[in-house]
C-alpha positions, 0 to 999 in steps of 0.5 A: 499514432495511438501507439505512441499515445499509449506508450507515453501514457503507461511510461511512468508504469513502466519506469517503476520496475527499474527503480525499485529498491528493495526492503525486504526484511528490513526493520520499520520503526513504528509511526504516528497516522493521521487517518481521515476516517479513524482518527490519529492511530499508531501501531499501539491502537491495534493491540492484536496485532501480528503484522500490517498490510501496508498498501501506498495508495492514492486518489488519482492513479488509475491503478490504484482505483482498481483496488478500493473493494479488494484492499477492504476485502483483505482487511475483512479477511485478516483482521479478525486473525491480527492482521490489519490493512493500512492504506497510505496515501505519500502523494504530494497534495501541492502537485496534485490537488486531489490528493488533500485531505478534503479529497481523501475524506470525500473519498474514503466515505464514497467507498465506504473506507473499512481501512484507515486511509492515512496522509503521509504529508511528510512522506516519512512513512513512504520513505522508510519502506522506500516506496516508489509509487502506487499502489505498492504493497508490504507486509510488516510482520511482528517479531519479538516485538519488532516490525520486519518487511516480509513482503514487498511488491504488487497486490496481485497480478491482475488489476482489471480481472480480480477473479483470475488475479493470483492474490501475492499479498493475501498469499504472503499473509497466509504463509505467515499466519501458519508460521511459514517463510513467505513463498514469494517474498518479493514481486513486480508491482506497477503504478503511478510514481510518488514524487518526493519534495526536495527539502 
């Protein structure tokens, strides 16, 4: 019985690997960001930006909760080199009450977020990336004034044990900063499903 219950609990995670759509190489149009802790932002708010690590993130997902500290450490490591982390919450707050603006403010304050925590209320940012779940990570890189997806997948491969994890996202950023193609541009990631509202 316990085994059956465990399967049902993790079924949303297992399904993600089957439904992901690749946007590797896609051009991303700059977007406006409404951040609970950094005010209103856009790409021009980061004049030195070479790229962004975009992480679709939320309050309620058990998997996302494992990455608060790692996400901020990534920003502290790479922001001085022109790569900034953006945590974007695309969850429908009508479905998940804990994803509303007030709860996002609490989360950012409680965990002393140094990265912008952005509410994607219209889900238009997530749709550009065709994001399927949280946490799901992308690297968007500036090339001749335009922005392209050069990495998509997971933050790393070990949510529970960061010291044992392979840092896929950090490795991709390092490759790009060194002017090299990303060694592993696409990895498999898991998390809580993003439900898109029907118009």
